[in-house]
KOLKOLZA-762733 format. One record per residue: z, x, y of N, C-alpha, C in turn; residue number from 1. Coordinates in nm, 2 decimals. Each point is the difference from the previous one (the first is absolute). Example, Ala and Ser with C-alpha at 12.3 -4.5 7.8 and 13.67 -1.06 7.14 Angstrom:
# KOLKOLZA-762733
<node n_c3="0.78" n_c1="1.32" n_c2="-0.57" ca_c3="0.00" ca_c1="-0.09" ca_c2="0.12" c_c3="0.00" c_c1="0.09" c_c2="0.12" k="1"/>
<node n_c3="-0.07" n_c1="-0.04" n_c2="0.11" ca_c3="0.00" ca_c1="0.09" ca_c2="0.11" c_c3="0.08" c_c1="-0.08" c_c2="0.11" k="2"/>
//
This chain:
# KOLKOLZA-762733
<node n_c3="10.24" n_c1="11.67" n_c2="7.16" ca_c3="-0.06" ca_c1="-0.07" ca_c2="0.00" c_c3="-0.16" c_c1="0.00" c_c2="0.04" k="1"/>
<node n_c3="-0.12" n_c1="0.05" n_c2="-0.08" ca_c3="-0.10" ca_c1="0.08" ca_c2="0.12" c_c3="-0.04" c_c1="-0.05" c_c2="0.08" k="2"/>
<node n_c3="-0.08" n_c1="0.06" n_c2="0.14" ca_c3="-0.05" ca_c1="-0.05" ca_c2="0.08" c_c3="-0.11" c_c1="-0.08" c_c2="0.01" k="3"/>
<node n_c3="-0.08" n_c1="0.02" n_c2="-0.08" ca_c3="-0.15" ca_c1="-0.15" ca_c2="-0.04" c_c3="0.12" c_c1="-0.14" c_c2="-0.06" k="4"/>
<node n_c3="0.12" n_c1="-0.03" n_c2="0.00" ca_c3="0.10" ca_c1="-0.08" ca_c2="-0.06" c_c3="0.01" c_c1="-0.04" c_c2="0.06" k="5"/>
<node n_c3="0.02" n_c1="0.11" n_c2="0.15" ca_c3="0.13" ca_c1="-0.07" ca_c2="0.10" c_c3="-0.12" c_c1="-0.04" c_c2="0.10" k="6"/>
<node n_c3="-0.12" n_c1="0.04" n_c2="0.04" ca_c3="-0.09" ca_c1="-0.01" ca_c2="0.13" c_c3="-0.07" c_c1="-0.16" c_c2="-0.11" k="7"/>
<node n_c3="0.04" n_c1="-0.04" n_c2="-0.13" ca_c3="-0.08" ca_c1="-0.09" ca_c2="-0.02" c_c3="-0.15" c_c1="-0.01" c_c2="0.01" k="8"/>
<node n_c3="-0.08" n_c1="-0.06" n_c2="-0.08" ca_c3="-0.11" ca_c1="-0.11" ca_c2="-0.01" c_c3="0.04" c_c1="-0.21" c_c2="-0.01" k="9"/>
<node n_c3="-0.14" n_c1="-0.02" n_c2="0.05" ca_c3="0.02" ca_c1="-0.15" ca_c2="0.02" c_c3="-0.11" c_c1="-0.05" c_c2="0.05" k="10"/>
<node n_c3="-0.04" n_c1="-0.13" n_c2="0.03" ca_c3="-0.15" ca_c1="-0.06" ca_c2="-0.02" c_c3="-0.04" c_c1="0.05" c_c2="0.08" k="11"/>
<node n_c3="-0.10" n_c1="0.00" n_c2="0.12" ca_c3="-0.06" ca_c1="0.07" ca_c2="0.10" c_c3="0.08" c_c1="-0.20" c_c2="0.15" k="12"/>
<node n_c3="-0.07" n_c1="0.13" n_c2="0.09" ca_c3="0.01" ca_c1="-0.13" ca_c2="0.09" c_c3="-0.10" c_c1="0.01" c_c2="0.11" k="13"/>
<node n_c3="-0.11" n_c1="-0.15" n_c2="-0.02" ca_c3="0.01" ca_c1="-0.11" ca_c2="-0.04" c_c3="-0.01" c_c1="0.06" c_c2="-0.19" k="14"/>
<node n_c3="0.02" n_c1="-0.12" n_c2="-0.02" ca_c3="-0.02" ca_c1="0.03" ca_c2="-0.12" c_c3="-0.13" c_c1="-0.02" c_c2="-0.07" k="15"/>
<node n_c3="-0.06" n_c1="0.02" n_c2="-0.08" ca_c3="-0.16" ca_c1="0.01" ca_c2="-0.04" c_c3="0.04" c_c1="0.00" c_c2="-0.21" k="16"/>
<node n_c3="-0.14" n_c1="-0.07" n_c2="0.03" ca_c3="0.00" ca_c1="0.01" ca_c2="-0.23" c_c3="-0.18" c_c1="0.08" c_c2="0.04" k="17"/>
<node n_c3="0.05" n_c1="0.10" n_c2="-0.15" ca_c3="-0.15" ca_c1="0.07" ca_c2="0.04" c_c3="0.00" c_c1="0.02" c_c2="-0.19" k="18"/>
<node n_c3="-0.12" n_c1="0.03" n_c2="-0.02" ca_c3="-0.03" ca_c1="-0.05" ca_c2="-0.14" c_c3="0.05" c_c1="0.05" c_c2="-0.09" k="19"/>
<node n_c3="0.14" n_c1="0.13" n_c2="0.03" ca_c3="0.08" ca_c1="0.05" ca_c2="-0.06" c_c3="0.16" c_c1="-0.06" c_c2="-0.02" k="20"/>
<node n_c3="-0.02" n_c1="-0.15" n_c2="0.11" ca_c3="0.18" ca_c1="-0.03" ca_c2="0.00" c_c3="0.01" c_c1="0.01" c_c2="0.11" k="21"/>
<node n_c3="0.11" n_c1="-0.01" n_c2="0.10" ca_c3="0.08" ca_c1="-0.02" ca_c2="0.08" c_c3="-0.05" c_c1="0.20" c_c2="0.05" k="22"/>
<node n_c3="0.00" n_c1="0.00" n_c2="0.16" ca_c3="0.00" ca_c1="0.10" ca_c2="0.08" c_c3="0.08" c_c1="0.02" c_c2="0.04" k="23"/>
<node n_c3="0.09" n_c1="0.17" n_c2="-0.06" ca_c3="0.11" ca_c1="0.02" ca_c2="0.02" c_c3="0.02" c_c1="0.10" c_c2="0.08" k="24"/>
<node n_c3="0.12" n_c1="0.07" n_c2="0.10" ca_c3="0.03" ca_c1="0.12" ca_c2="0.06" c_c3="0.13" c_c1="0.00" c_c2="-0.02" k="25"/>
<node n_c3="-0.02" n_c1="0.20" n_c2="0.06" ca_c3="0.09" ca_c1="0.05" ca_c2="-0.08" c_c3="0.07" c_c1="0.16" c_c2="0.15" k="26"/>
<node n_c3="0.12" n_c1="-0.02" n_c2="-0.04" ca_c3="0.04" ca_c1="0.08" ca_c2="0.09" c_c3="0.01" c_c1="-0.01" c_c2="0.16" k="27"/>
<node n_c3="-0.06" n_c1="0.12" n_c2="0.09" ca_c3="-0.02" ca_c1="-0.04" ca_c2="0.08" c_c3="-0.04" c_c1="-0.15" c_c2="0.12" k="28"/>
<node n_c3="-0.11" n_c1="-0.04" n_c2="-0.08" ca_c3="-0.11" ca_c1="-0.12" ca_c2="-0.01" c_c3="0.12" c_c1="-0.12" c_c2="-0.02" k="29"/>
<node n_c3="0.07" n_c1="0.04" n_c2="-0.06" ca_c3="0.00" ca_c1="-0.16" ca_c2="-0.07" c_c3="0.14" c_c1="0.03" c_c2="0.13" k="30"/>
<node n_c3="0.11" n_c1="0.08" n_c2="0.02" ca_c3="0.05" ca_c1="-0.07" ca_c2="0.13" c_c3="-0.03" c_c1="-0.02" c_c2="0.10" k="31"/>
<node n_c3="-0.14" n_c1="0.12" n_c2="0.06" ca_c3="-0.09" ca_c1="-0.12" ca_c2="0.11" c_c3="-0.04" c_c1="-0.10" c_c2="0.00" k="32"/>
<node n_c3="-0.01" n_c1="-0.08" n_c2="-0.13" ca_c3="-0.08" ca_c1="-0.11" ca_c2="-0.01" c_c3="0.14" c_c1="-0.12" c_c2="-0.06" k="33"/>
<node n_c3="0.17" n_c1="0.06" n_c2="-0.01" ca_c3="0.10" ca_c1="-0.05" ca_c2="-0.04" c_c3="0.05" c_c1="-0.02" c_c2="0.22" k="34"/>
<node n_c3="-0.01" n_c1="0.07" n_c2="-0.01" ca_c3="0.04" ca_c1="-0.01" ca_c2="0.20" c_c3="-0.07" c_c1="-0.07" c_c2="0.06" k="35"/>
<node n_c3="-0.11" n_c1="-0.07" n_c2="-0.04" ca_c3="-0.16" ca_c1="-0.05" ca_c2="0.05" c_c3="0.04" c_c1="-0.16" c_c2="-0.01" k="36"/>
<node n_c3="0.08" n_c1="0.00" n_c2="-0.18" ca_c3="0.04" ca_c1="-0.11" ca_c2="0.03" c_c3="0.13" c_c1="-0.05" c_c2="0.03" k="37"/>
<node n_c3="0.09" n_c1="0.11" n_c2="0.03" ca_c3="0.10" ca_c1="-0.03" ca_c2="0.03" c_c3="-0.01" c_c1="-0.04" c_c2="0.11" k="38"/>
<node n_c3="-0.04" n_c1="0.04" n_c2="0.10" ca_c3="-0.04" ca_c1="-0.03" ca_c2="0.18" c_c3="-0.06" c_c1="-0.18" c_c2="-0.01" k="39"/>
<node n_c3="-0.12" n_c1="-0.01" n_c2="-0.08" ca_c3="-0.07" ca_c1="-0.11" ca_c2="0.04" c_c3="0.04" c_c1="-0.15" c_c2="-0.08" k="40"/>
<node n_c3="0.13" n_c1="0.01" n_c2="-0.06" ca_c3="0.08" ca_c1="-0.11" ca_c2="-0.06" c_c3="0.17" c_c1="0.01" c_c2="0.11" k="41"/>
<node n_c3="-0.03" n_c1="-0.17" n_c2="0.05" ca_c3="0.12" ca_c1="-0.01" ca_c2="0.00" c_c3="0.11" c_c1="-0.04" c_c2="-0.06" k="42"/>
<node n_c3="0.15" n_c1="0.02" n_c2="0.02" ca_c3="0.07" ca_c1="-0.03" ca_c2="-0.06" c_c3="0.00" c_c1="-0.20" c_c2="-0.03" k="43"/>
<node n_c3="0.03" n_c1="0.02" n_c2="-0.13" ca_c3="0.02" ca_c1="-0.10" ca_c2="-0.08" c_c3="-0.14" c_c1="-0.11" c_c2="-0.09" k="44"/>
<node n_c3="-0.16" n_c1="0.13" n_c2="0.08" ca_c3="-0.08" ca_c1="-0.02" ca_c2="-0.06" c_c3="-0.02" c_c1="0.00" c_c2="-0.17" k="45"/>
<node n_c3="0.12" n_c1="0.11" n_c2="-0.05" ca_c3="-0.02" ca_c1="-0.01" ca_c2="-0.14" c_c3="0.04" c_c1="-0.01" c_c2="-0.10" k="46"/>
<node n_c3="-0.03" n_c1="-0.11" n_c2="-0.10" ca_c3="0.09" ca_c1="-0.04" ca_c2="-0.12" c_c3="0.09" c_c1="0.02" c_c2="-0.01" k="47"/>
<node n_c3="0.08" n_c1="0.02" n_c2="-0.02" ca_c3="0.18" ca_c1="0.11" ca_c2="-0.07" c_c3="0.01" c_c1="0.07" c_c2="0.10" k="48"/>
<node n_c3="-0.05" n_c1="0.02" n_c2="0.10" ca_c3="0.06" ca_c1="0.11" ca_c2="0.07" c_c3="-0.05" c_c1="-0.07" c_c2="0.17" k="49"/>
<node n_c3="0.08" n_c1="-0.06" n_c2="-0.06" ca_c3="0.04" ca_c1="-0.06" ca_c2="0.19" c_c3="0.03" c_c1="0.06" c_c2="0.13" k="50"/>
<node n_c3="0.07" n_c1="0.12" n_c2="-0.04" ca_c3="0.02" ca_c1="0.13" ca_c2="0.09" c_c3="-0.14" c_c1="0.07" c_c2="0.05" k="51"/>
<node n_c3="-0.04" n_c1="0.00" n_c2="-0.08" ca_c3="-0.10" ca_c1="0.13" ca_c2="-0.02" c_c3="-0.09" c_c1="0.03" c_c2="0.11" k="52"/>
<node n_c3="-0.04" n_c1="0.04" n_c2="0.07" ca_c3="-0.11" ca_c1="0.05" ca_c2="0.08" c_c3="0.05" c_c1="0.01" c_c2="0.17" k="53"/>
<node n_c3="-0.04" n_c1="0.03" n_c2="0.09" ca_c3="-0.01" ca_c1="0.09" ca_c2="0.11" c_c3="-0.03" c_c1="-0.16" c_c2="0.15" k="54"/>
<node n_c3="0.07" n_c1="-0.05" n_c2="0.07" ca_c3="-0.03" ca_c1="-0.11" ca_c2="0.06" c_c3="-0.07" c_c1="0.05" c_c2="0.12" k="55"/>
<node n_c3="-0.14" n_c1="0.09" n_c2="0.00" ca_c3="-0.04" ca_c1="0.05" ca_c2="0.12" c_c3="-0.06" c_c1="-0.10" c_c2="0.05" k="56"/>
<node n_c3="-0.07" n_c1="-0.18" n_c2="-0.13" ca_c3="-0.07" ca_c1="-0.05" ca_c2="0.15" c_c3="0.08" c_c1="-0.07" c_c2="0.12" k="57"/>
<node n_c3="0.13" n_c1="-0.02" n_c2="-0.04" ca_c3="0.08" ca_c1="-0.05" ca_c2="0.09" c_c3="-0.07" c_c1="0.04" c_c2="0.22" k="58"/>
<node n_c3="-0.03" n_c1="0.16" n_c2="-0.04" ca_c3="-0.02" ca_c1="0.02" ca_c2="0.08" c_c3="-0.16" c_c1="-0.01" c_c2="0.06" k="59"/>
<node n_c3="-0.10" n_c1="-0.03" n_c2="-0.11" ca_c3="-0.12" ca_c1="-0.01" ca_c2="0.05" c_c3="-0.05" c_c1="-0.08" c_c2="0.15" k="60"/>
<node n_c3="0.07" n_c1="-0.05" n_c2="0.07" ca_c3="-0.04" ca_c1="-0.07" ca_c2="0.16" c_c3="0.11" c_c1="0.04" c_c2="0.07" k="61"/>
<node n_c3="0.08" n_c1="0.10" n_c2="0.00" ca_c3="0.02" ca_c1="0.05" ca_c2="0.06" c_c3="0.01" c_c1="0.09" c_c2="0.13" k="62"/>
<node n_c3="0.04" n_c1="-0.01" n_c2="0.12" ca_c3="-0.07" ca_c1="0.13" ca_c2="0.05" c_c3="0.05" c_c1="0.15" c_c2="-0.04" k="63"/>
<node n_c3="-0.10" n_c1="0.14" n_c2="0.05" ca_c3="0.05" ca_c1="0.12" ca_c2="-0.10" c_c3="0.14" c_c1="0.04" c_c2="0.10" k="64"/>
<node n_c3="0.04" n_c1="-0.02" n_c2="0.05" ca_c3="0.13" ca_c1="0.05" ca_c2="0.03" c_c3="0.11" c_c1="0.07" c_c2="-0.09" k="65"/>
<node n_c3="0.06" n_c1="0.15" n_c2="0.12" ca_c3="0.09" ca_c1="0.07" ca_c2="-0.07" c_c3="0.06" c_c1="-0.06" c_c2="-0.14" k="66"/>
<node n_c3="0.04" n_c1="-0.09" n_c2="0.05" ca_c3="0.13" ca_c1="-0.11" ca_c2="-0.06" c_c3="-0.07" c_c1="-0.03" c_c2="-0.08" k="67"/>
<node n_c3="-0.12" n_c1="-0.02" n_c2="0.01" ca_c3="-0.03" ca_c1="-0.09" ca_c2="-0.18" c_c3="-0.08" c_c1="0.11" c_c2="-0.05" k="68"/>
<node n_c3="-0.04" n_c1="0.18" n_c2="0.00" ca_c3="-0.02" ca_c1="0.05" ca_c2="-0.07" c_c3="0.14" c_c1="0.05" c_c2="-0.08" k="69"/>
<node n_c3="0.11" n_c1="-0.01" n_c2="0.12" ca_c3="0.14" ca_c1="0.02" ca_c2="-0.14" c_c3="0.00" c_c1="-0.07" c_c2="-0.09" k="70"/>
<node n_c3="-0.01" n_c1="-0.10" n_c2="0.03" ca_c3="-0.01" ca_c1="-0.13" ca_c2="-0.12" c_c3="-0.02" c_c1="0.03" c_c2="-0.12" k="71"/>
<node n_c3="-0.19" n_c1="0.05" n_c2="0.06" ca_c3="-0.06" ca_c1="-0.02" ca_c2="-0.11" c_c3="0.06" c_c1="0.12" c_c2="-0.10" k="72"/>
<node n_c3="0.04" n_c1="0.11" n_c2="0.10" ca_c3="0.01" ca_c1="0.09" ca_c2="-0.10" c_c3="0.07" c_c1="0.04" c_c2="-0.04" k="73"/>
<node n_c3="0.13" n_c1="-0.10" n_c2="0.02" ca_c3="0.10" ca_c1="-0.05" ca_c2="-0.06" c_c3="0.00" c_c1="-0.05" c_c2="-0.17" k="74"/>
<node n_c3="-0.08" n_c1="-0.11" n_c2="0.04" ca_c3="-0.10" ca_c1="-0.06" ca_c2="-0.17" c_c3="-0.02" c_c1="0.06" c_c2="-0.08" k="75"/>
<node n_c3="-0.08" n_c1="0.07" n_c2="0.06" ca_c3="-0.07" ca_c1="0.07" ca_c2="-0.07" c_c3="0.08" c_c1="0.12" c_c2="-0.09" k="76"/>
<node n_c3="0.08" n_c1="0.09" n_c2="0.10" ca_c3="0.15" ca_c1="0.09" ca_c2="-0.05" c_c3="0.00" c_c1="-0.09" c_c2="-0.19" k="77"/>
<node n_c3="0.11" n_c1="-0.07" n_c2="0.13" ca_c3="0.05" ca_c1="-0.14" ca_c2="-0.11" c_c3="-0.08" c_c1="0.01" c_c2="-0.13" k="78"/>
<node n_c3="-0.13" n_c1="-0.07" n_c2="0.00" ca_c3="-0.06" ca_c1="0.01" ca_c2="-0.13" c_c3="-0.02" c_c1="0.05" c_c2="-0.05" k="79"/>
<node n_c3="-0.07" n_c1="0.14" n_c2="-0.03" ca_c3="0.01" ca_c1="0.10" ca_c2="-0.01" c_c3="0.05" c_c1="0.06" c_c2="-0.14" k="80"/>
<node n_c3="0.15" n_c1="-0.03" n_c2="0.15" ca_c3="0.19" ca_c1="0.04" ca_c2="-0.10" c_c3="-0.02" c_c1="-0.07" c_c2="-0.10" k="81"/>
<node n_c3="-0.04" n_c1="-0.16" n_c2="-0.02" ca_c3="0.05" ca_c1="-0.07" ca_c2="-0.03" c_c3="-0.07" c_c1="0.04" c_c2="-0.15" k="82"/>
<node n_c3="-0.20" n_c1="-0.02" n_c2="0.00" ca_c3="-0.06" ca_c1="-0.01" ca_c2="-0.08" c_c3="-0.06" c_c1="0.13" c_c2="-0.11" k="83"/>
<node n_c3="-0.02" n_c1="0.11" n_c2="0.08" ca_c3="-0.04" ca_c1="0.07" ca_c2="-0.01" c_c3="0.04" c_c1="0.13" c_c2="0.00" k="84"/>
<node n_c3="0.09" n_c1="0.01" n_c2="-0.19" ca_c3="0.09" ca_c1="0.10" ca_c2="0.04" c_c3="-0.07" c_c1="0.14" c_c2="0.00" k="85"/>
<node n_c3="-0.10" n_c1="0.02" n_c2="-0.04" ca_c3="-0.08" ca_c1="0.10" ca_c2="0.00" c_c3="-0.09" c_c1="0.12" c_c2="0.06" k="86"/>
<node n_c3="0.09" n_c1="-0.05" n_c2="0.20" ca_c3="-0.11" ca_c1="0.07" ca_c2="0.08" c_c3="0.22" c_c1="0.00" c_c2="0.09" k="87"/>
<node n_c3="-0.07" n_c1="0.10" n_c2="0.06" ca_c3="0.12" ca_c1="-0.01" ca_c2="0.17" c_c3="-0.10" c_c1="0.03" c_c2="0.09" k="88"/>
<node n_c3="0.01" n_c1="-0.17" n_c2="0.07" ca_c3="-0.03" ca_c1="0.04" ca_c2="0.18" c_c3="0.01" c_c1="0.09" c_c2="0.00" k="89"/>
<node n_c3="-0.10" n_c1="0.08" n_c2="0.08" ca_c3="0.02" ca_c1="0.12" ca_c2="0.13" c_c3="-0.03" c_c1="-0.09" c_c2="0.14" k="90"/>
<node n_c3="-0.10" n_c1="-0.07" n_c2="0.00" ca_c3="-0.02" ca_c1="-0.05" ca_c2="0.16" c_c3="-0.06" c_c1="-0.09" c_c2="-0.01" k="91"/>
<node n_c3="0.03" n_c1="-0.13" n_c2="0.12" ca_c3="-0.09" ca_c1="-0.16" ca_c2="-0.02" c_c3="-0.07" c_c1="0.04" c_c2="0.15" k="92"/>
<node n_c3="-0.11" n_c1="0.02" n_c2="0.01" ca_c3="-0.06" ca_c1="-0.02" ca_c2="0.13" c_c3="-0.12" c_c1="-0.08" c_c2="-0.03" k="93"/>
<node n_c3="-0.03" n_c1="-0.05" n_c2="0.23" ca_c3="-0.09" ca_c1="-0.14" ca_c2="-0.02" c_c3="-0.16" c_c1="0.00" c_c2="0.13" k="94"/>
<node n_c3="-0.10" n_c1="-0.02" n_c2="-0.08" ca_c3="-0.11" ca_c1="0.02" ca_c2="0.10" c_c3="-0.07" c_c1="-0.14" c_c2="0.00" k="95"/>
<node n_c3="0.01" n_c1="-0.03" n_c2="0.14" ca_c3="-0.04" ca_c1="-0.12" ca_c2="0.05" c_c3="-0.15" c_c1="0.02" c_c2="-0.01" k="96"/>
<node n_c3="-0.08" n_c1="-0.16" n_c2="-0.04" ca_c3="-0.13" ca_c1="0.05" ca_c2="-0.04" c_c3="-0.02" c_c1="-0.16" c_c2="0.15" k="97"/>
<node n_c3="-0.01" n_c1="-0.05" n_c2="0.11" ca_c3="0.01" ca_c1="-0.14" ca_c2="0.07" c_c3="-0.15" c_c1="0.02" c_c2="-0.03" k="98"/>
<node n_c3="-0.05" n_c1="0.05" n_c2="0.01" ca_c3="-0.19" ca_c1="-0.09" ca_c2="-0.03" c_c3="-0.01" c_c1="-0.04" c_c2="-0.08" k="99"/>
<node n_c3="0.07" n_c1="0.01" n_c2="-0.12" ca_c3="-0.07" ca_c1="-0.06" ca_c2="-0.11" c_c3="0.19" c_c1="-0.08" c_c2="-0.07" k="100"/>
<node n_c3="0.00" n_c1="0.01" n_c2="0.09" ca_c3="0.22" ca_c1="-0.07" ca_c2="-0.03" c_c3="0.08" c_c1="0.06" c_c2="-0.09" k="101"/>
<node n_c3="-0.01" n_c1="0.11" n_c2="-0.06" ca_c3="0.04" ca_c1="0.03" ca_c2="-0.13" c_c3="0.08" c_c1="0.11" c_c2="0.04" k="102"/>
<node n_c3="0.11" n_c1="0.03" n_c2="-0.06" ca_c3="0.21" ca_c1="0.09" ca_c2="0.07" c_c3="-0.07" c_c1="0.13" c_c2="-0.13" k="103"/>
<node n_c3="-0.05" n_c1="0.16" n_c2="-0.04" ca_c3="-0.02" ca_c1="0.02" ca_c2="-0.09" c_c3="0.14" c_c1="0.05" c_c2="-0.05" k="104"/>
<node n_c3="0.11" n_c1="0.02" n_c2="-0.15" ca_c3="0.08" ca_c1="0.01" ca_c2="0.04" c_c3="-0.01" c_c1="0.18" c_c2="-0.08" k="105"/>
<node n_c3="0.07" n_c1="0.07" n_c2="0.01" ca_c3="-0.02" ca_c1="0.13" ca_c2="-0.01" c_c3="0.15" c_c1="0.13" c_c2="-0.12" k="106"/>
<node n_c3="0.01" n_c1="-0.02" n_c2="-0.09" ca_c3="0.10" ca_c1="0.02" ca_c2="-0.05" c_c3="-0.04" c_c1="0.20" c_c2="-0.13" k="107"/>
<node n_c3="0.10" n_c1="-0.02" n_c2="0.11" ca_c3="-0.01" ca_c1="0.19" ca_c2="-0.03" c_c3="0.20" c_c1="-0.03" c_c2="-0.18" k="108"/>
<node n_c3="-0.07" n_c1="0.04" n_c2="-0.09" ca_c3="0.08" ca_c1="0.02" ca_c2="-0.12" c_c3="-0.02" c_c1="0.11" c_c2="-0.10" k="109"/>
<node n_c3="0.14" n_c1="0.02" n_c2="-0.09" ca_c3="-0.01" ca_c1="0.13" ca_c2="-0.09" c_c3="0.06" c_c1="-0.10" c_c2="-0.21" k="110"/>
<node n_c3="-0.10" n_c1="0.00" n_c2="-0.05" ca_c3="0.01" ca_c1="-0.03" ca_c2="-0.15" c_c3="0.13" c_c1="0.09" c_c2="0.00" k="111"/>
<node n_c3="0.16" n_c1="-0.02" n_c2="-0.03" ca_c3="0.04" ca_c1="0.04" ca_c2="-0.07" c_c3="-0.01" c_c1="0.11" c_c2="-0.10" k="112"/>
<node n_c3="-0.04" n_c1="-0.05" n_c2="-0.13" ca_c3="-0.01" ca_c1="0.05" ca_c2="-0.15" c_c3="-0.09" c_c1="0.15" c_c2="0.05" k="113"/>
<node n_c3="-0.10" n_c1="-0.01" n_c2="0.09" ca_c3="-0.09" ca_c1="0.10" ca_c2="0.00" c_c3="-0.02" c_c1="0.07" c_c2="0.16" k="114"/>
<node n_c3="0.10" n_c1="-0.04" n_c2="0.08" ca_c3="-0.02" ca_c1="0.06" ca_c2="0.12" c_c3="-0.13" c_c1="-0.02" c_c2="0.08" k="115"/>
<node n_c3="-0.06" n_c1="-0.10" n_c2="-0.04" ca_c3="-0.17" ca_c1="0.03" ca_c2="0.07" c_c3="0.07" c_c1="-0.13" c_c2="0.11" k="116"/>
<node n_c3="-0.07" n_c1="0.12" n_c2="0.12" ca_c3="-0.03" ca_c1="-0.06" ca_c2="0.14" c_c3="-0.13" c_c1="-0.05" c_c2="0.02" k="117"/>
<node n_c3="0.01" n_c1="-0.19" n_c2="0.05" ca_c3="-0.10" ca_c1="-0.11" ca_c2="-0.04" c_c3="0.06" c_c1="-0.07" c_c2="0.18" k="118"/>
<node n_c3="-0.14" n_c1="-0.04" n_c2="0.03" ca_c3="0.01" ca_c1="-0.11" ca_c2="0.06" c_c3="-0.10" c_c1="-0.15" c_c2="-0.03" k="119"/>
<node n_c3="0.01" n_c1="-0.08" n_c2="0.07" ca_c3="-0.04" ca_c1="-0.11" ca_c2="-0.05" c_c3="-0.05" c_c1="-0.03" c_c2="0.18" k="120"/>
<node n_c3="-0.10" n_c1="-0.10" n_c2="-0.06" ca_c3="-0.05" ca_c1="-0.12" ca_c2="0.17" c_c3="-0.01" c_c1="-0.15" c_c2="-0.05" k="121"/>
<node n_c3="0.13" n_c1="-0.12" n_c2="0.10" ca_c3="-0.09" ca_c1="-0.08" ca_c2="-0.09" c_c3="0.03" c_c1="-0.11" c_c2="0.13" k="122"/>
<node n_c3="-0.14" n_c1="-0.03" n_c2="0.03" ca_c3="-0.07" ca_c1="-0.08" ca_c2="0.11" c_c3="0.04" c_c1="-0.19" c_c2="-0.02" k="123"/>
<node n_c3="0.10" n_c1="0.02" n_c2="0.10" ca_c3="0.10" ca_c1="-0.12" ca_c2="-0.01" c_c3="-0.09" c_c1="-0.13" c_c2="0.11" k="124"/>
<node n_c3="-0.10" n_c1="-0.05" n_c2="-0.05" ca_c3="-0.02" ca_c1="-0.12" ca_c2="0.13" c_c3="-0.02" c_c1="-0.10" c_c2="-0.12" k="125"/>
<node n_c3="0.05" n_c1="-0.15" n_c2="0.05" ca_c3="-0.10" ca_c1="-0.12" ca_c2="-0.03" c_c3="-0.09" c_c1="-0.05" c_c2="-0.03" k="126"/>
<node n_c3="-0.08" n_c1="0.01" n_c2="-0.16" ca_c3="-0.09" ca_c1="0.00" ca_c2="0.00" c_c3="-0.06" c_c1="-0.18" c_c2="0.01" k="127"/>
<node n_c3="-0.07" n_c1="-0.05" n_c2="0.09" ca_c3="-0.01" ca_c1="-0.13" ca_c2="-0.01" c_c3="-0.13" c_c1="-0.06" c_c2="-0.09" k="128"/>
<node n_c3="-0.07" n_c1="-0.09" n_c2="0.00" ca_c3="-0.07" ca_c1="-0.04" ca_c2="-0.07" c_c3="-0.20" c_c1="-0.01" c_c2="0.06" k="129"/>
<node n_c3="0.05" n_c1="0.09" n_c2="0.15" ca_c3="-0.13" ca_c1="0.07" ca_c2="0.08" c_c3="-0.08" c_c1="0.07" c_c2="-0.03" k="130"/>
<node n_c3="-0.14" n_c1="0.01" n_c2="0.03" ca_c3="-0.10" ca_c1="0.07" ca_c2="-0.04" c_c3="-0.02" c_c1="0.16" c_c2="0.10" k="131"/>
<node n_c3="0.12" n_c1="0.02" n_c2="-0.02" ca_c3="0.01" ca_c1="0.13" ca_c2="0.14" c_c3="0.03" c_c1="0.08" c_c2="-0.12" k="132"/>
<node n_c3="-0.14" n_c1="0.12" n_c2="0.03" ca_c3="0.01" ca_c1="0.16" ca_c2="-0.03" c_c3="0.11" c_c1="0.03" c_c2="-0.02" k="133"/>
<node n_c3="0.05" n_c1="0.05" n_c2="-0.09" ca_c3="0.14" ca_c1="0.17" ca_c2="-0.10" c_c3="-0.04" c_c1="0.09" c_c2="0.12" k="134"/>
//
């Protein structure tokens, strides 16, 4: 199997329609977008894939204690192992942004076929219907 076929190509996230059709993402960008979809999907939300997702939302209003951090790290690691076979997760760390009510989830991972190391920051917060600036 060649590298391009393994890394894949799919619809961009969020989906976007252009004059040429649906905007696509490929390779490393597709992996990052796939991780964003995984983290923003709760198990039970996806039709015909009820087990798909990462149950991060259960921690939205929990105090940020070492126990909560450990549980979140375990949930994230499990979801990546189950649903993103193109990478090996190397590290998960967290940065609290209390002024904005956000928790930044920092991932370090290696792409299996290319041995490229990458990182990603996923902002975890509940986006309510308020008019607060992002």
